[in-house]
C-alpha positions in Angstrom: 40.6 145.9 -355.1 37.1 146.3 -356.2 34.3 143.8 -356.2 32.2 143.3 -359.3 29.5 140.7 -359.6 31.0 138.5 -356.9 34.4 138.4 -358.5 37.3 140.2 -357.1 38.9 142.5 -359.6 42.5 143.6 -359.0 43.4 147.1 -360.2 46.5 147.2 -362.3 48.5 150.0 -363.8 51.0 150.1 -366.6 54.5 151.3 -365.7 56.8 152.6 -368.5 60.4 151.9 -367.6 61.6 153.5 -370.9 60.9 157.0 -369.6 62.5 157.1 -366.1 63.7 160.4 -364.7 67.2 159.6 -363.6 69.6 161.9 -361.8 72.7 161.4 -364.0 74.8 163.8 -361.9 73.8 165.7 -358.7 71.0 168.0 -359.8 71.2 166.9 -363.5 68.2 164.8 -364.5 67.8 162.9 -367.8 65.1 160.7 -369.2 66.5 157.2 -369.3 65.3 153.8 -370.5 66.0 151.6 -367.5 63.9 148.7 -368.7 66.8 146.5 -369.7 68.9 147.4 -366.7 66.1 146.5 -364.2 65.0 143.5 -366.2 68.5 142.0 -366.3 69.0 142.7 -362.6 65.7 140.9 -361.8 66.5 138.0 -364.1 70.0 137.5 -362.7 68.9 137.6 -359.1 65.8 135.4 -359.0 65.2 131.7 -358.7 61.4 132.2 -359.3 60.0 131.4 -362.7 57.3 134.0 -362.5 59.8 136.7 -361.7 62.0 135.6 -364.6 59.0 135.8 -367.0 58.2 139.3 -365.6 61.8 140.3 -366.3 61.6 139.0 -369.9 58.4 141.0 -370.4 60.0 144.1 -369.1 63.1 143.6 -371.2 61.2 143.1 -374.4 58.4 145.6 -373.9 59.8 148.3 -371.7 56.4 148.6 -370.1 54.7 146.2 -367.6 51.3 146.0 -365.9 51.5 145.5 -362.2 49.0 145.4 -359.4 49.5 147.0 -356.0 51.1 144.0 -354.4 53.6 143.6 -357.3 54.6 147.3 -357.0 55.1 146.9 -353.2 57.3 143.8 -353.9 59.3 145.5 -356.6 59.9 148.6 -354.5 61.2 146.4 -351.7 63.5 144.4 -354.1 64.8 147.6 -355.7 65.4 149.2 -352.4 67.5 146.3 -351.2 69.3 145.7 -354.5 72.8 146.5 -355.5 71.7 148.7 -358.4 73.4 152.1 -358.4 71.5 154.9 -356.5 70.5 156.8 -359.6 68.7 153.8 -361.0 67.2 152.9 -357.6 65.8 156.5 -357.1 64.5 156.6 -360.7 62.6 153.3 -360.3 61.3 154.3 -356.9 60.0 157.6 -358.3 58.3 155.7 -361.2 56.6 153.4 -358.8 55.6 155.9 -356.2 52.0 156.6 -357.3 
């Protein structure tokens, strides 16, 4: 976070889930659009309105803007999810920087 004129400004970054590097088979990587897969998973496994709205935004846009805390939360949720390993790894790679 950076301070500017007394206000706290949170740095955000856009993450494009339409261009994930997914390992389709061992050692074989493809560019995959995982936006709908991840969005549907979030939507089906949340009871939180804010998370449901986030899932809708991801589903319809393919890209979402997240701050550092949102990335940390998503990494933890994906890590503990029941998504297949190729999707988990691709999303974790996307969110690593």
